DRENROTOR-893665 format. One record per residue (C-alpha): y, z, x. Coordinates in steps of 0.25 Angstrom, whole numbers, padded with zeros to 4 digits, always signed. Last residue first. Example, Ala and Ser with C-alpha at 12.3 -4.5 7.8 and 13.67 -1.06 7.14 Angstrom:
2
-0004+0029+0055 -0018+0031+0049 
This chain:
109
+0273+0468+0633 +0282+0479+0637 +0289+0480+0623 +0280+0474+0613 +0281+0459+0610 +0289+0451+0601 +0289+0436+0605 +0301+0428+0602 +0300+0413+0605 +0306+0408+0592 +0311+0421+0584 +0325+0417+0586 +0323+0403+0581 +0315+0408+0569 +0326+0418+0566 +0337+0407+0567 +0330+0397+0558 +0326+0408+0548 +0340+0413+0547 +0346+0398+0545 +0336+0396+0534 +0340+0409+0527 +0354+0406+0528 +0352+0392+0523 +0343+0397+0511 +0355+0407+0507 +0365+0395+0507 +0355+0387+0498 +0355+0399+0489 +0344+0410+0488 +0340+0414+0475 +0342+0427+0467 +0338+0432+0453 +0346+0443+0446 +0337+0451+0437 +0341+0452+0422 +0341+0466+0418 +0331+0472+0407 +0338+0479+0396 +0325+0479+0388 +0314+0474+0397 +0312+0459+0398 +0320+0458+0411 +0333+0450+0410 +0332+0435+0414 +0337+0432+0428 +0352+0433+0433 +0356+0424+0444 +0358+0425+0459 +0362+0417+0471 +0359+0419+0485 +0365+0415+0498 +0379+0414+0492 +0385+0425+0500 +0388+0433+0488 +0374+0431+0484 +0369+0436+0497 +0378+0448+0496 +0373+0451+0482 +0358+0450+0486 +0361+0459+0499 +0367+0470+0490 +0355+0468+0480 +0345+0470+0491 +0352+0482+0497 +0352+0488+0483 +0337+0487+0482 +0334+0493+0495 +0322+0487+0502 +0311+0495+0507 +0304+0489+0519 +0291+0480+0520 +0301+0468+0523 +0292+0458+0515 +0288+0466+0503 +0301+0474+0503 +0310+0461+0503 +0301+0455+0492 +0302+0467+0483 +0317+0468+0485 +0319+0453+0482 +0310+0454+0470 +0318+0466+0465 +0332+0459+0467 +0328+0446+0461 +0321+0433+0465 +0320+0422+0455 +0325+0411+0465 +0313+0413+0475 +0306+0425+0480 +0305+0421+0495 +0319+0415+0495 +0324+0428+0489 +0317+0436+0499 +0323+0428+0510 +0337+0430+0505 +0334+0445+0503 +0329+0446+0518 +0342+0440+0523 +0351+0449+0515 +0343+0461+0520 +0345+0457+0534 +0360+0454+0533 +0365+0440+0532 +0377+0436+0539 +0369+0432+0552 +0362+0421+0543 +0375+0413+0543 +0381+0408+0530 
């Protein structure tokens, strides 16, 4: 799978899961994204991205233990697959190559 088929949010979600590890779940992924992007992240958008990533085989999920409170739901944990890591490595390689030699300056300087 090529990196050009990933949307920005899907890319960020993959990176967040790698940072958090195999026990990441929706809430922790959202918190990680908000912390590092410093932008509000819509919960439904993250879950749609997770569903797309899983259908493409870039992440896999499993149900965790239910929360201790009565009627507590079992969180769905996500981890990046080997294919997901391949996509991220290629993306990192491509972006690093593109940034090499680029100097951002103010207009007119």
